[in-house]
C-alpha positions as CSV (number, residue, x, y, z in Angstrom):
1,M,-153.7,151.4,50.0
2,L,-152.1,153.5,47.3
3,T,-149.0,154.0,49.4
4,S,-148.4,150.3,49.8
5,F,-148.7,149.8,46.0
6,A,-146.0,152.4,45.4
7,L,-143.6,150.8,47.8
8,V,-144.0,147.5,46.2
9,L,-143.5,149.0,42.8
10,G,-140.4,150.7,43.9
11,L,-138.9,147.6,45.4
12,G,-139.8,145.8,42.3
13,S,-137.9,148.3,40.2
14,L,-134.8,147.8,42.3
15,A,-135.0,144.1,41.8
16,F,-135.2,144.5,38.0
17,A,-132.1,146.6,37.9
18,A,-130.2,144.2,40.1
19,G,-131.4,140.9,38.9
20,G,-132.3,141.7,35.3
21,V,-135.7,140.0,35.6
22,P,-138.7,142.3,34.8
23,F,-140.8,142.9,37.5
24,I,-144.0,143.5,35.5
25,E,-145.2,140.4,33.7
26,K,-145.6,140.5,30.0
27,D,-149.3,140.2,30.2
28,A,-149.8,143.2,32.7
29,P,-151.3,146.1,30.8
30,D,-149.0,149.2,30.5
31,A,-152.0,151.5,31.0
32,A,-152.5,150.3,34.5
33,V,-148.9,151.3,35.4
34,E,-149.2,154.7,33.9
35,A,-152.5,155.3,35.7
36,A,-151.0,154.4,39.1
37,L,-148.0,156.7,38.9
38,P,-149.8,160.0,39.5
39,D,-151.4,158.7,42.7
40,L,-148.0,158.2,44.5
41,D,-147.9,159.8,48.0
42,P,-145.3,162.6,48.1
43,T,-144.5,161.8,51.7
44,V,-142.7,158.6,50.7
45,P,-138.9,158.8,51.5
46,D,-136.5,159.9,48.8
47,R,-135.1,156.5,48.3
48,V,-138.5,155.4,47.2
49,E,-138.7,158.3,44.9
50,G,-135.4,157.4,43.5
51,A,-136.7,154.0,43.1
52,E,-139.7,155.3,41.2
53,K,-137.4,157.3,39.0
54,Q,-135.3,154.3,38.4
55,E,-138.3,152.2,37.7
56,T,-139.6,154.8,35.4
57,K,-136.3,154.9,33.6
58,D,-136.2,151.1,33.4
59,E,-139.7,150.9,32.1
60,A,-138.9,153.5,29.5
61,A,-135.8,151.6,28.4
62,K,-137.9,148.5,28.3
63,D,-140.5,150.1,26.2
64,E,-137.9,151.6,23.8
65,K,-136.0,148.3,23.3
66,P,-138.3,146.8,20.7
67,A,-138.3,150.1,18.8
68,A,-134.5,150.0,18.8
69,E,-134.4,146.5,17.5
70,G,-136.9,147.5,14.9
71,T,-134.7,150.5,13.9
72,K,-131.7,148.2,13.6
73,A,-133.6,145.9,11.3
74,D,-134.9,148.8,9.3
75,V,-131.3,150.0,8.8
76,K,-130.2,146.6,7.6
77,D,-132.9,146.4,5.0
78,E,-132.4,149.9,3.7
79,P,-130.4,150.3,0.5
80,S,-126.8,151.6,0.4
81,D,-126.3,155.3,1.1
82,E,-124.1,155.7,-2.0
83,P,-125.7,157.7,-4.8
84,K,-127.2,155.6,-7.6
85,D,-125.4,157.6,-10.2
86,E,-122.0,156.6,-8.8
87,V,-122.9,153.0,-9.2
88,V,-123.8,153.6,-12.8
89,E,-120.5,155.4,-13.4
90,K,-118.6,152.4,-11.9
91,D,-120.3,150.0,-14.3
92,E,-119.6,152.3,-17.2
93,A,-115.9,152.5,-16.3
94,T,-115.8,148.7,-16.1
95,D,-117.1,148.5,-19.7
96,E,-114.5,151.0,-20.8
97,E,-111.7,149.1,-19.2
98,K,-112.5,145.9,-21.1
99,P,-109.6,145.3,-23.7
100,K,-110.5,145.8,-27.3
101,D,-110.0,142.8,-29.7
102,E,-106.5,143.1,-31.2
103,P,-106.0,142.2,-34.9
104,K,-104.8,138.6,-35.5
105,A,-101.1,138.3,-36.4
106,E,-100.4,137.4,-40.0
107,P,-98.1,134.5,-41.0
108,P,-94.5,135.5,-41.7
109,E,-93.2,136.1,-45.3
110,L,-89.9,134.3,-46.0
111,V,-87.8,135.2,-49.1
112,I,-84.5,133.8,-50.4
113,L,-82.4,136.4,-52.1
114,H,-79.0,134.6,-52.6
115,P,-78.2,132.3,-54.2
116,E,-80.6,132.2,-57.1
117,D,-82.5,129.1,-57.8
118,G,-80.5,126.7,-60.0
119,A,-77.2,128.5,-59.2
120,K,-73.9,126.6,-59.8
121,V,-71.0,127.0,-57.4
122,D,-67.6,125.4,-57.0
123,D,-67.1,126.1,-53.2
124,E,-68.4,123.7,-50.6
125,K,-69.2,126.6,-48.3
126,I,-71.9,129.0,-49.4
127,V,-73.8,131.9,-47.8
128,F,-77.6,131.9,-48.0
129,E,-79.3,135.3,-47.5
130,G,-82.8,136.6,-47.6
131,E,-85.6,138.7,-46.0
132,V,-88.3,137.8,-43.5
133,T,-91.0,139.5,-41.5
134,P,-89.2,141.4,-38.6
135,G,-89.4,139.5,-35.3
136,T,-89.4,136.1,-37.0
137,R,-86.9,133.2,-36.5
138,V,-85.4,131.5,-39.6
139,F,-84.1,127.9,-39.6
140,A,-82.3,125.6,-42.0
141,G,-83.2,122.2,-40.4
142,K,-82.1,122.5,-36.8
143,W,-79.7,125.4,-37.5
144,E,-80.9,128.9,-36.9
145,A,-80.0,131.8,-39.1
146,D,-78.9,135.3,-38.0
147,V,-81.8,137.7,-38.3
148,T,-81.4,141.5,-38.0
149,D,-84.0,143.8,-36.5
150,D,-85.2,144.8,-40.0
151,G,-85.7,141.2,-41.1
152,A,-82.5,140.5,-43.1
153,W,-81.3,136.9,-42.4
154,R,-78.1,135.1,-43.2
155,I,-76.6,131.6,-42.7
156,V,-73.6,129.6,-44.0
157,L,-74.1,126.0,-45.1
158,F,-71.8,123.3,-46.5
159,L,-72.8,121.6,-49.8
160,E,-72.1,118.1,-51.0
161,P,-71.0,117.7,-54.7
162,G,-73.9,117.6,-57.1
163,T,-77.4,119.1,-57.1
164,Q,-79.3,119.6,-53.8
165,T,-82.2,121.6,-52.4
166,A,-81.7,123.8,-49.4
167,K,-84.9,124.2,-47.3
168,F,-85.7,126.9,-44.8
169,H,-88.6,127.7,-42.6
170,A,-89.7,130.7,-40.5
171,E,-91.5,130.8,-37.2
172,S,-93.4,133.6,-35.5
173,D,-96.5,134.3,-33.4
174,G,-98.4,134.6,-36.6
175,G,-97.6,131.2,-37.9
176,Y,-95.1,129.3,-40.1
177,A,-93.6,129.8,-43.6
178,E,-91.3,127.7,-45.9
179,A,-88.9,128.5,-48.8
180,K,-86.4,126.5,-50.7
181,V,-83.7,126.9,-53.4
182,T,-81.9,124.4,-55.6
183,V,-78.1,124.7,-55.8
184,T,-75.5,122.6,-57.7
185,R,-71.9,122.3,-56.5
186,V,-69.6,121.6,-59.4
187,V,-66.4,119.7,-58.6
188,P,-63.5,119.6,-61.1
189,D,-62.8,116.2,-62.6
190,E,-59.0,116.4,-61.8
191,P,-57.5,118.5,-59.1
192,K,-54.6,120.6,-60.0
193,D,-51.3,119.2,-58.6
194,E,-49.4,122.5,-58.8
195,P,-50.4,125.7,-57.0
196,K,-52.3,128.2,-59.2
197,D,-49.6,130.8,-58.9
198,E,-47.0,128.5,-60.4
199,A,-49.0,128.0,-63.6
200,V,-48.3,131.6,-64.7
201,H,-44.5,131.3,-64.4
202,E,-42.2,130.1,-67.1
203,L,-39.2,127.9,-66.6
204,V,-36.0,129.5,-67.9
205,A,-32.9,127.3,-67.7
206,H,-29.2,127.6,-68.9
207,Q,-26.2,125.3,-69.1
208,V,-22.7,126.5,-68.3
209,Y,-20.3,124.0,-70.0
210,G,-21.9,121.2,-72.0
211,S,-18.7,119.1,-71.7
212,C,-16.0,118.4,-69.2
213,E,-12.5,116.9,-69.0
214,E,-12.3,116.7,-65.2
215,P,-11.8,113.3,-63.5
216,V,-15.4,113.6,-62.3
217,P,-17.2,115.3,-65.1
218,Y,-19.9,117.9,-64.1
219,D,-21.9,120.8,-65.4
220,V,-23.8,123.7,-63.8
221,F,-27.4,124.7,-64.6
222,W,-29.1,127.9,-63.6
223,G,-32.3,129.9,-64.4
224,E,-35.6,131.1,-63.1
225,T,-38.9,129.4,-62.1
226,A,-41.8,130.1,-59.7
227,P,-40.8,131.3,-56.2
228,N,-39.7,128.4,-53.9
229,A,-40.5,125.9,-56.7
230,Y,-38.9,122.5,-56.9
231,V,-36.2,122.0,-59.5
232,L,-34.8,118.7,-60.8
233,V,-31.8,118.1,-63.1
234,W,-31.8,114.5,-64.4
235,S,-29.8,112.2,-66.7
236,E,-29.1,108.5,-66.8
237,Y,-25.5,109.2,-65.6
238,G,-26.2,111.7,-62.8
239,S,-28.9,113.9,-61.2
240,A,-29.4,116.7,-58.7
241,E,-32.3,118.7,-57.2
242,T,-32.9,122.0,-55.4
243,Y,-35.5,124.7,-54.6
244,A,-35.7,128.1,-56.1
245,G,-35.4,131.2,-54.0
246,E,-38.0,133.8,-53.0
247,N,-37.5,135.4,-56.4
248,G,-37.6,132.1,-58.3
249,E,-33.9,131.9,-59.1
250,F,-31.9,128.7,-58.9
251,E,-28.4,127.3,-59.6
252,L,-27.0,123.9,-59.0
253,R,-24.1,121.6,-60.0
254,V,-24.6,118.1,-61.3
255,D,-21.9,115.4,-61.4
256,F,-21.8,112.7,-64.0
257,P,-19.3,110.2,-62.6
258,N,-20.5,107.3,-64.9
259,A,-20.8,109.3,-68.1
260,P,-19.3,107.5,-71.1
261,Y,-16.2,109.1,-72.6
262,G,-16.9,111.2,-75.6
263,Q,-20.6,110.2,-75.9
264,A,-23.2,112.9,-75.8
265,F,-26.3,112.2,-73.6
266,Q,-29.4,114.1,-72.7
267,V,-29.9,116.2,-69.5
268,K,-33.4,117.4,-68.4
269,V,-34.1,120.4,-66.2
270,K,-37.7,120.1,-64.8
271,S,-39.8,122.5,-62.7
272,I,-43.5,123.5,-62.4
273,D,-44.4,120.8,-65.0
274,Q,-42.1,122.3,-67.6
275,I,-39.0,120.7,-69.0
276,R,-35.9,122.1,-70.8
277,Y,-33.4,119.7,-72.6
278,F,-29.6,119.9,-72.8
279,E,-26.7,117.6,-73.9
280,F,-23.4,116.8,-72.1
281,V,-20.2,115.0,-73.2
282,S,-17.6,113.7,-70.8
283,Y,-13.9,113.7,-71.7
284,A,-12.7,112.6,-68.4
285,P,-9.1,111.1,-68.4
286,G,-8.8,107.3,-68.0
287,H,-12.0,106.7,-69.9
288,E,-10.7,106.9,-73.5
289,F,-12.0,104.2,-75.8
290,S,-9.6,102.0,-77.8
291,A,-10.3,98.9,-79.8
292,H,-8.1,96.3,-81.7
293,Q,-8.8,93.5,-84.2
294,V,-7.1,90.1,-84.1
295,H,-7.5,88.6,-87.6
296,G,-9.0,90.9,-90.2
297,A,-9.5,87.9,-92.6
298,G,-9.7,84.1,-92.5
299,E,-11.0,80.9,-93.9
300,E,-13.2,80.8,-90.8
301,P,-15.7,83.7,-90.8
302,F,-14.7,84.7,-87.3
303,D,-12.7,87.5,-85.7
304,V,-11.8,88.8,-82.2
305,F,-11.9,92.4,-80.9
306,W,-10.5,93.7,-77.7
307,G,-9.6,97.1,-76.1
308,E,-10.4,99.5,-73.3
309,T,-13.3,101.8,-72.4
310,G,-14.9,103.0,-69.3
311,P,-15.5,100.6,-66.4
312,G,-18.6,98.6,-67.0
313,E,-19.3,100.3,-70.3
314,H,-21.3,98.7,-73.1
315,V,-19.3,97.6,-76.1
316,L,-20.9,96.7,-79.5
317,V,-19.3,95.1,-82.5
318,W,-21.5,95.4,-85.6
319,S,-21.5,94.5,-89.3
320,E,-24.1,93.6,-91.8
321,Y,-23.1,90.0,-91.7
322,G,-22.8,89.5,-87.9
323,S,-22.6,91.3,-84.6
324,A,-21.9,90.8,-80.9
325,E,-21.9,92.9,-77.7
326,T,-20.5,92.8,-74.1
327,H,-19.6,95.1,-71.1
328,A,-16.1,96.1,-70.0
329,N,-14.8,94.9,-66.7
330,A,-14.1,97.0,-63.6
331,E,-10.8,98.1,-65.2
332,G,-12.6,99.1,-68.4
333,Q,-11.1,96.2,-70.5
334,F,-13.1,94.1,-72.9
335,E,-12.7,91.3,-75.4
336,L,-15.2,89.4,-77.6
337,G,-15.4,87.2,-80.7
338,V,-17.7,87.8,-83.6
339,E,-18.9,85.4,-86.2
340,F,-19.9,86.4,-89.7
341,P,-21.7,83.3,-91.1
342,E,-23.3,85.1,-93.9
343,A,-20.2,86.9,-95.1
344,P,-19.7,86.4,-98.9
345,Y,-16.5,84.7,-100.0
346,G,-13.6,87.0,-100.7
347,V,-15.6,90.2,-100.1
348,T,-14.2,92.8,-97.7
349,F,-16.8,94.5,-95.5
350,A,-16.8,97.1,-92.6
351,V,-17.0,96.2,-89.0
352,K,-17.8,98.8,-86.4
353,V,-16.8,98.7,-82.7
354,K,-18.7,101.2,-80.5
355,S,-18.5,102.3,-76.9
356,M,-19.0,105.5,-74.9
357,G,-20.4,107.1,-77.9
358,Q,-17.3,106.6,-79.9
359,K,-16.8,104.4,-83.0
360,I,-13.7,102.6,-84.4
361,W,-13.9,101.0,-87.8
362,F,-12.3,97.8,-89.0
363,E,-12.5,95.5,-92.1
364,F,-12.9,91.8,-92.4
365,T,-12.7,89.4,-95.4
366,S,-14.0,85.9,-95.3
367,Y,-12.6,83.1,-97.3
368,A,-15.0,80.5,-96.1
369,N,-17.1,78.5,-98.4
370,P,-15.4,79.2,-101.7
371,P,-17.6,79.0,-104.8
372,E,-17.5,75.8,-106.9
373,G,-14.6,75.7,-109.4
374,G,-12.5,78.3,-107.6
375,G,-11.0,79.6,-104.4
376,A,-7.7,79.2,-102.6
């Protein structure tokens, strides 16, 4: 009876190993199995013994499985193996690594050093300079100034005529600052026509001849003025112009082809707004002045004068009782009549004929309008 039980148990153990299905039901008491194992017959073949051993092993594994699962659960629920003091140190290190609150940046300080407030300038371009907190940008409107590492700033601006206010602002991480300065640009009422360096020079001029008997009368003028300055020699009968040299020296010839014979006229030398005056007289041949009188006296207060002078020259016949004037023709000839309506009866008076600066004197006696009770 006992032997049969052992065989069945051994076969059952082999089925469990192969099929994975427990042979013993869950409700069979473990104590019954343990009590039956000592009664096994030792004459049972080895394969059965082996089966018993296998069964015993399987049963032991089965019995230990819940314990293993329980152990696994226990391990999961246990706290970490790391020492508690290490956790505390980690938390403390985290607190130390927190950044400290840095001080808040202050707004920049912006100062204008040049020009001073209310300054007056005459140049349209002016340099503005000042100081600012290092690391700050400075602007004048949309234009940015140059700023050095130590905070010195500089910018060049153009000014309009009159008073104006230049405004600047500074920008940094700390904030914003403003500064301004009032400047007046003064513009001269009248610009200077001549360069400034010419104003310190003096015009020195000299005349060589002063008169001339050449067919085309001329004179020479020379002197000193500002370097490269313009020089003009002018008269109503002829002019010339030139430029001074690098040292301010000049010399030029001036022809006077239409100068009246024997008549002095004015010549001007002009440079750097300074003028020097001279006189010139022409004695060119073929331009001598001559005059003649036709009557000299008469019952009619009238006379005729004729002669020669320079071509186209002005001729004047003058007296205190009557005058007349004309111009010589292309050959220099002239003739004109002169009336003396106010001439007193029988009184001889002077008559002057003038041309090219020369004068020729005549006399005339009128016998017109005799007084009552007498006369020829």
